C-alpha positions as CSV (number, residue, x, y, z in Angstrom):
1,D,-0.2,-0.1,-0.1
2,D,0.9,3.7,0.0
3,R,2.5,3.3,3.2
4,M,4.4,0.6,2.5
5,F,6.0,2.3,-0.3
6,K,6.6,5.1,1.9
7,K,8.6,3.0,4.0
8,I,10.9,1.5,1.5
9,T,11.4,4.9,0.0
10,A,12.7,6.4,3.0
11,V,14.8,2.8,3.7
12,L,16.4,3.5,0.1
13,L,16.9,7.5,0.5
14,C,18.8,6.6,4.3
15,M,20.9,4.0,2.5
16,L,21.8,6.1,-0.3
17,F,22.6,9.0,2.1
18,A,24.7,6.6,4.6
19,A,26.6,5.4,1.0
20,Q,27.2,9.0,0.2
21,V,28.7,10.1,3.5
22,C,30.7,6.6,3.2
23,A,32.3,7.7,0.0
24,V,33.1,10.7,1.1
25,G,34.5,9.5,4.6
26,A,37.0,6.8,2.6
27,S,38.0,9.6,0.8
28,A,38.7,12.1,3.3
29,A,40.7,8.8,5.1
30,G,42.3,8.6,1.6
31,E,44.2,11.5,2.3
32,K,47.6,11.5,4.1
33,D,47.7,13.8,7.6
34,Y,50.7,14.9,7.3
35,V,52.9,16.4,9.9
36,I,54.8,19.6,8.6
37,S,58.2,20.0,10.3
38,N,58.7,24.3,10.4
39,P,62.1,24.9,10.0
40,Y,60.9,28.3,11.1
41,A,59.1,27.6,13.8
42,E,60.2,29.3,16.5
43,V,60.7,32.5,14.5
44,D,59.0,35.5,15.8
45,W,58.2,37.5,12.7
46,N,56.8,40.5,14.9
47,S,60.3,41.2,16.4
48,W,62.9,39.1,14.9
49,K,65.3,40.6,12.3
50,A,66.3,39.4,9.3
51,Y,70.1,40.2,9.1
52,K,72.5,40.6,6.0
53,T,74.9,37.7,5.8
54,Q,77.9,36.5,3.8
55,L,79.4,33.5,5.0
56,H,81.9,32.8,2.5
57,S,84.3,35.9,1.1
58,H,88.6,36.3,0.8
59,T,90.8,38.8,1.3
60,N,94.4,39.5,-0.1
61,A,95.3,37.3,3.1
62,S,94.8,34.4,0.5
63,D,94.0,34.4,-2.9
64,A,92.0,38.2,-3.0
65,Y,91.9,41.0,-4.2
66,P,91.2,43.3,-1.0
67,T,93.5,43.7,2.2
68,I,91.3,43.5,5.2
69,H,90.5,46.8,6.0
70,E,88.9,46.8,2.5
71,Y,87.2,44.1,2.6
72,V,85.3,45.1,6.0
73,Q,84.4,48.7,4.6
74,E,83.3,47.2,1.6
75,H,81.2,44.8,3.5
76,Y,79.6,47.2,5.8
77,D,78.8,50.0,2.9
78,L,76.8,47.7,1.4
79,D,74.9,47.1,4.8
80,Y,76.2,43.2,6.4
81,D,75.5,42.6,9.4
82,I,76.9,39.6,9.7
83,V,80.3,38.4,8.1
84,A,82.4,35.7,8.0
85,L,85.9,36.3,6.8
86,T,87.6,32.4,5.0
87,D,90.4,32.4,3.6
88,H,92.1,29.7,1.7
89,G,94.2,27.5,4.8
90,T,93.6,30.8,6.8
91,I,92.3,31.0,9.8
92,N,90.4,34.0,10.9
93,R,91.3,35.0,14.2
94,G,89.8,39.1,14.1
95,W,89.5,41.5,11.6
96,N,91.9,43.5,13.8
97,K,94.3,41.0,14.0
98,A,97.1,40.0,11.1
99,P,96.2,36.0,10.2
100,Q,98.5,33.8,10.0
101,T,99.2,33.2,6.0
102,V,99.9,30.7,3.8
103,P,102.6,32.7,1.9
104,L,102.9,30.1,-1.3
105,M,99.0,30.3,-1.4
106,R,99.3,33.9,-1.7
107,L,102.5,33.3,-4.2
108,V,100.5,31.5,-6.6
109,K,97.6,33.6,-6.7
110,Y,100.4,37.0,-7.5
111,E,98.2,38.4,-9.5
112,R,95.4,39.1,-7.7
113,T,97.9,39.4,-3.8
114,H,101.0,41.0,-5.4
115,M,102.6,39.6,-2.1
116,D,101.0,43.6,-0.7
117,N,100.4,44.1,3.2
118,I,97.1,43.1,4.4
119,I,96.1,46.0,6.4
120,P,93.8,44.5,9.5
121,L,91.9,47.3,10.9
122,T,93.5,49.3,14.2
123,E,91.4,48.5,17.3
124,A,89.8,51.9,17.2
125,E,88.5,51.0,13.6
126,Y,87.7,47.2,14.9
127,Q,85.1,48.2,17.4
128,S,83.6,51.4,15.0
129,Y,83.0,48.6,13.0
130,L,81.5,46.1,15.4
131,K,79.7,49.1,16.9
132,G,78.2,50.8,13.9
133,T,80.0,54.0,14.6
134,A,82.6,53.7,11.2
135,A,81.8,56.3,8.6
136,S,80.0,54.8,5.1
137,S,78.5,57.4,2.0
138,R,76.2,53.8,1.4
139,R,75.4,52.2,4.5
140,T,71.3,52.6,5.8
141,H,71.8,49.9,8.8
142,K,72.0,51.3,12.2
143,N,73.9,48.3,13.9
144,G,76.9,46.8,13.9
145,M,78.7,44.2,11.9
146,L,79.5,40.8,13.8
147,D,82.8,39.4,12.9
148,V,82.1,35.6,12.9
149,P,85.0,33.9,14.7
150,K,87.7,31.8,13.4
151,G,86.4,31.3,9.3
152,I,88.2,29.3,6.9
153,E,88.0,27.9,3.5
154,L,89.8,24.2,4.8
155,N,91.2,21.9,1.7
156,M,92.5,25.0,1.1
157,A,94.8,23.8,-2.2
158,T,93.7,20.3,-3.6
159,P,94.8,19.6,-6.9
160,I,92.6,18.7,-9.9
161,S,89.0,20.4,-9.3
162,D,88.1,22.2,-5.8
163,C,87.1,20.6,-2.6
164,H,86.2,23.1,0.1
165,L,84.4,23.4,2.9
166,T,84.0,26.8,4.8
167,G,84.5,25.7,8.6
168,Y,83.5,28.4,11.7
169,F,84.3,28.6,15.7
170,A,87.2,25.8,15.7
171,D,90.5,25.9,15.3
172,Y,91.7,23.4,12.4
173,G,92.9,23.9,8.4
174,Q,95.9,26.3,9.2
175,G,97.5,25.4,6.5
176,L,96.1,22.2,5.3
177,A,96.3,21.8,1.9
178,G,93.5,19.0,1.9
179,V,93.1,15.5,-0.3
180,Y,91.2,15.3,-3.0
181,G,87.9,14.4,-2.7
182,D,88.5,14.3,1.5
183,Y,85.7,16.5,2.6
184,E,84.8,13.7,5.2
185,T,88.4,14.7,7.5
186,P,88.0,18.1,7.9
187,A,84.0,18.0,8.7
188,R,85.1,15.0,11.3
189,E,87.8,17.9,12.6
190,V,85.6,20.4,13.0
191,K,83.3,18.2,14.5
192,K,85.5,16.8,17.3
193,Q,86.9,20.4,18.6
194,G,82.9,21.7,18.8
195,G,83.0,24.0,15.5
196,I,80.2,24.0,12.2
197,T,80.9,23.6,8.7
198,M,79.2,24.2,5.5
199,L,80.4,22.3,2.1
200,S,81.2,24.7,-0.5
201,H,80.6,24.9,-4.3
202,V,80.6,21.0,-4.8
203,G,79.8,21.4,-8.5
204,E,83.6,22.3,-8.9
205,Y,84.1,18.8,-7.6
206,L,82.0,17.1,-10.1
207,Y,82.5,19.1,-12.3
208,P,85.9,19.9,-12.6
209,I,87.5,23.1,-14.5
210,G,88.5,21.8,-17.8
211,F,87.7,18.8,-17.3
212,E,83.5,18.7,-17.7
213,D,81.4,21.4,-18.2
214,S,78.9,21.3,-15.4
215,A,76.3,23.2,-18.3
216,E,75.8,20.4,-19.8
217,H,74.4,18.6,-17.0
218,A,71.9,21.3,-15.8
219,G,68.5,20.0,-15.2
220,K,69.5,16.4,-15.0
221,L,70.1,14.0,-11.7
222,N,74.0,14.2,-10.7
223,D,75.4,10.5,-10.2
224,E,74.1,8.8,-7.3
225,Y,77.7,8.4,-6.3
226,Y,77.6,11.6,-5.5
227,A,74.5,12.0,-3.7
228,N,76.0,9.6,-1.0
229,K,79.0,10.9,-0.5
230,F,77.7,13.9,0.7
231,A,74.6,12.4,2.3
232,R,77.0,10.7,4.8
233,I,79.2,13.0,5.7
234,F,75.8,14.9,6.6
235,M,74.6,11.7,8.5
236,E,77.7,11.3,10.1
237,N,78.5,14.8,11.1
238,P,74.7,16.1,12.5
239,G,74.7,19.5,14.1
240,S,77.9,20.5,13.1
241,C,77.8,19.8,9.1
242,V,74.9,21.9,8.9
243,G,74.5,22.3,5.2
244,M,75.7,23.1,2.0
245,G,75.9,25.9,-1.3
246,I,73.3,25.7,-3.2
247,N,74.2,28.9,-5.5
248,S,77.5,30.5,-5.7
249,A,79.3,33.6,-7.1
250,N,77.5,33.9,-10.4
251,D,76.5,30.2,-10.8
252,E,78.7,28.7,-13.3
253,F,79.9,25.9,-10.7
254,S,77.1,25.6,-8.8
255,R,73.8,25.9,-11.6
256,C,74.0,21.2,-10.5
257,D,74.0,22.0,-7.0
258,R,70.3,22.5,-6.9
259,I,69.0,19.0,-8.0
260,L,72.2,17.6,-5.8
261,Y,70.6,19.0,-2.6
262,D,67.2,16.9,-3.6
263,Q,69.2,13.8,-3.9
264,I,70.6,14.5,-1.1
265,L,67.7,15.4,1.0
266,Q,66.2,12.0,-0.2
267,K,68.4,9.9,1.7
268,T,69.2,12.0,5.0
269,I,65.9,13.1,5.5
270,P,64.3,9.8,6.1
271,N,67.8,8.6,8.3
272,G,66.7,12.0,10.4
273,V,68.9,14.5,9.1
274,T,68.2,17.4,7.0
275,P,70.9,19.5,5.7
276,W,70.3,23.7,4.8
277,A,70.9,25.2,1.5
278,F,73.3,28.2,1.4
279,C,74.1,31.5,-1.0
280,F,77.5,32.9,-0.5
281,S,78.9,35.4,-3.0
282,D,82.8,33.6,-2.5
283,S,84.2,37.0,-3.6
284,H,88.0,37.3,-4.7
285,K,86.9,41.0,-5.8
286,I,85.1,43.8,-4.4
287,E,83.0,44.1,-7.0
288,V,81.4,41.0,-6.3
289,M,80.8,40.9,-2.4
290,D,77.0,41.7,-3.1
291,I,76.4,38.7,-5.3
292,S,74.6,36.5,-3.0
293,Y,73.8,36.1,0.3
294,T,72.0,34.6,3.2
295,M,69.1,36.4,5.2
296,M,69.6,34.8,9.1
297,Y,66.4,35.4,11.3
298,M,67.2,35.7,14.5
299,K,66.4,38.1,18.1
300,D,68.9,40.2,18.4
301,L,72.5,40.9,16.2
302,S,74.5,37.9,18.7
303,I,77.2,35.0,17.9
304,D,74.8,32.6,19.7
305,E,71.6,33.9,17.6
306,F,73.8,33.9,14.2
307,R,75.1,30.5,15.4
308,R,71.6,28.9,16.6
309,S,70.4,30.6,12.6
310,M,73.0,28.2,10.9
311,E,72.2,25.5,12.9
312,R,68.6,25.4,12.6
313,G,68.5,26.6,9.3
314,E,66.1,29.6,10.7
315,F,67.0,31.8,7.3
316,F,67.1,32.4,3.3
317,S,69.2,32.6,0.7
318,V,69.6,35.1,-1.5
319,S,71.1,35.2,-5.4
320,R,71.2,37.8,-8.0
321,Y,72.3,35.2,-10.5
322,S,70.8,32.0,-11.8
323,N,72.7,29.6,-14.6
324,G,69.9,26.7,-14.0
325,I,66.6,25.8,-15.1
326,E,64.4,27.1,-12.3
327,L,63.3,30.8,-14.0
328,N,61.6,28.1,-16.2
329,G,61.8,29.9,-19.3
330,M,62.5,33.6,-18.1
331,K,65.9,34.8,-19.2
332,E,68.8,34.2,-17.2
333,W,69.9,37.7,-15.7
334,P,72.5,39.4,-17.7
335,E,76.0,38.5,-16.5
336,F,77.1,40.3,-13.6
337,D,78.6,44.0,-14.8
338,N,81.2,45.2,-12.5
339,D,80.6,48.6,-14.2
340,K,76.8,48.8,-13.1
341,V,77.2,47.8,-9.1
342,E,75.7,50.6,-8.1
343,T,72.7,50.1,-9.7
344,Y,72.5,46.5,-9.0
345,L,72.7,47.3,-5.0
346,K,69.1,49.7,-5.7
347,N,67.2,46.8,-7.3
348,P,65.2,45.3,-4.3
349,M,65.9,41.5,-3.5
350,P,63.2,38.9,-3.2
351,M,62.6,38.2,0.7
352,I,60.3,36.4,2.9
353,T,58.8,38.0,5.4
354,R,56.6,34.8,7.4
355,V,56.4,31.4,7.2
356,T,52.8,30.4,8.7
357,V,51.9,26.5,8.6
358,D,48.6,25.0,9.1
359,Q,49.2,21.5,10.6
360,K,45.3,21.1,10.8
361,N,44.5,21.5,7.2
362,D,48.4,20.9,6.3
363,K,49.3,24.4,4.3
364,I,51.6,26.4,4.2
365,S,51.2,30.1,3.6
366,I,54.2,32.6,2.9
367,E,54.3,36.4,2.8
368,G,57.5,38.4,1.2
369,T,58.0,41.2,-0.9
370,D,59.3,41.8,-4.6
371,F,58.5,38.6,-6.7
372,D,56.3,37.2,-8.7
373,R,56.9,33.6,-8.7
374,I,56.7,31.2,-6.7
375,T,58.1,27.5,-7.1
376,W,57.2,24.5,-5.1
377,V,59.7,21.4,-4.9
378,S,58.8,18.1,-3.7
379,N,61.4,15.1,-4.2
380,G,63.3,17.2,-6.7
381,N,60.1,17.7,-9.0
382,V,58.7,20.6,-9.1
383,I,54.8,19.7,-7.6
384,K,53.5,23.3,-7.9
385,R,54.5,27.2,-9.6
386,E,52.1,30.0,-9.4
387,E,53.3,33.3,-11.6
388,N,52.1,37.0,-11.9
389,I,52.2,37.4,-8.3
390,K,51.1,40.8,-7.0
391,S,50.1,40.5,-3.4
392,G,53.2,39.1,-1.9
393,K,51.2,36.5,-0.8
394,A,50.9,32.2,-1.7
395,T,50.2,28.8,-0.3
396,L,50.3,25.7,-0.8
397,D,47.2,23.1,0.0
398,L,49.2,19.7,0.6
399,H,45.7,17.8,-1.0
400,A,44.9,20.2,-4.2
401,P,44.3,18.8,-6.9
402,D,46.4,20.6,-9.2
403,L,49.8,19.3,-7.8
404,L,51.7,17.6,-10.6
405,D,52.8,15.1,-8.4
406,E,52.0,14.3,-4.0
407,P,54.3,16.2,-2.3
408,S,56.8,13.1,-0.4
409,L,59.2,13.3,2.4
410,Y,59.6,17.3,1.9
411,V,58.3,20.7,0.3
412,R,61.1,23.7,-0.5
413,F,60.3,26.7,-2.3
414,Y,62.1,29.2,-3.7
415,V,60.8,33.3,-4.9
416,T,61.6,34.7,-7.9
417,G,61.5,39.0,-9.1
418,S,63.0,40.9,-12.0
419,D,66.4,41.2,-10.0
420,G,66.9,38.4,-7.4
421,I,65.9,34.5,-6.7
422,C,65.5,33.6,-2.7
423,Y,65.5,30.1,-1.1
424,S,63.5,28.3,1.8
425,Q,64.5,26.1,3.5
426,P,62.7,22.3,3.3
427,F,59.7,21.6,5.2
428,V,59.6,18.0,6.4
429,L,56.9,15.9,5.5
430,S,56.2,12.9,8.1
431,V,52.7,10.7,7.9
432,A,50.5,11.3,11.7
433,G,51.2,7.3,12.9
434,E,54.0,6.5,10.6
435,E,57.6,7.0,10.4
436,F,60.1,7.1,7.8
437,D,61.4,3.8,6.3
438,K,65.4,4.0,6.6
439,V,67.2,4.3,3.1
440,D,70.6,2.3,3.1
441,V,73.3,5.0,1.9
442,P,76.3,3.3,1.0
443,E,79.9,4.1,1.8
444,T,81.5,5.6,-1.0
445,H,85.3,4.5,-1.5
446,D,87.5,6.5,-4.3
447,L,90.7,7.9,-5.2
448,S,90.4,10.6,-2.3
449,T,89.9,6.9,-0.1
450,F,93.4,5.5,-0.9
451,L,94.9,9.2,-1.2
452,R,93.7,9.8,2.7
453,A,95.5,6.6,3.8
454,F,98.6,6.8,1.3
455,V,99.7,10.4,2.5
456,T,99.4,9.1,6.4
457,V,101.6,6.2,5.6
458,V,104.0,8.9,3.3
459,D,103.9,11.8,5.8
460,V,104.9,9.4,8.9
461,I,107.4,7.6,7.2
462,F,109.2,10.3,5.3
463,F,108.0,14.3,6.0
464,K,106.2,14.3,9.9
465,F,109.8,13.6,11.5
466,N,111.7,15.4,8.4
467,P,113.8,18.9,9.7
468,I,113.5,19.8,5.7
469,I,109.8,19.5,5.5
470,W,109.2,21.3,9.2
471,A,110.9,24.6,7.5
472,F,108.9,24.3,4.5
473,K,105.6,24.1,6.0
474,Y,106.6,26.3,8.1
475,F,107.9,29.2,5.7
476,A,105.6,28.2,2.4
477,L,102.4,26.5,3.8
478,G,102.8,28.3,7.2
479,Y,102.4,26.2,10.4
480,D,104.0,24.7,13.2
481,P,104.9,21.7,12.5
482,I,105.8,21.1,15.8
483,A,102.8,21.9,17.6
484,Q,101.1,19.6,15.5
485,I,103.5,16.4,16.3
486,F,102.9,17.5,19.9
487,G,99.8,19.2,20.2
488,K,100.8,22.3,21.1
């Protein structure tokens, strides 16, 4: 009858509604619930400041043109807040002290150094730069500058190609030439002394100058051997070897380093280690001191805060140049023109001013200045790109249907404007209730493995106790072999 028909209809409608609810529930349950590890989580965007930092540059104390005085004055004029002097094999003891030099290094680069006086600052001058009272025709910052303790470029003279790291806060590396391909020893020894290291322009090791052109490899994966080699260095020195350069100088030799960085992250993150991404100028002359740098977010301008920022990834890396593929069809910036430095300095660089992570809805939002495009990268793949941004804001919804690929392990982003590029640190993405499957990162054994053993044996047998070699090390390499032997 009519009542029975209504009951049957009601039951069918209830069943249909229940099926729809179950379908929606199943869809929601099928989405990953991400736990986003935000490297900027503790940054107070309202009170902390972004401090302009140069982590790798040189003077005529090793192989560059400027004296220490010229070097400090120029960085001061360029509005730097933090500067690490990292001469080859030469530990910075303070801008007001003449460093123990490596005469052979200065002689090899005679066309730059002319073996001229190094000219450190007087004590009064030093204090004026630290306090911000030194005279400057261009400086707009009111604060002084930090002199990062014990900066040095390690492996100062490796043959075939540069195998450099920069070290800070440790008494290691003075006058040590280094062994080709041996990043492992200096990273380990600096860690023993409580310092920190950063792998420099590793592209010069992957594609040695004069042997292989890195331009031919741009946009392609690097050999897995290198990803394993560097991943193990980070895994074996957690908290000490804090990251690697991904864009340095005019990017001619680091253009493949961003892709290598992504390859490394996919090996280290599952094993509990996240190395950070740095930019630096590696300047050897005044004209290019401002080509790349980092912006460190810190609650105050102090050495302790600087070290914290460097170790925790609370910074963004900025460059005026890119030889890579990240511009996606945009014209590459022109060759850096020394005659137009003043023009470059007036052009604002892209910068991030706030990061907000919505853990409940799995969203990452950013705010910034002077950029019109943002690119999101996950596991080495571009998953989203937005162009013609005028608001200075962007958001990544990890569950958005328009992602080119599902995010995995981490996401990072970079923003570009008309005059530069700014890179973020990676945001690790774990799934609630799950743990990462450990990734096997095999040991690497190459020429450097043999050379380390060979050099050690030869040094003990022929050189370590040889007065002639002592004299060479003292006068040509600038360090005391007697102190080295007896640990003084």
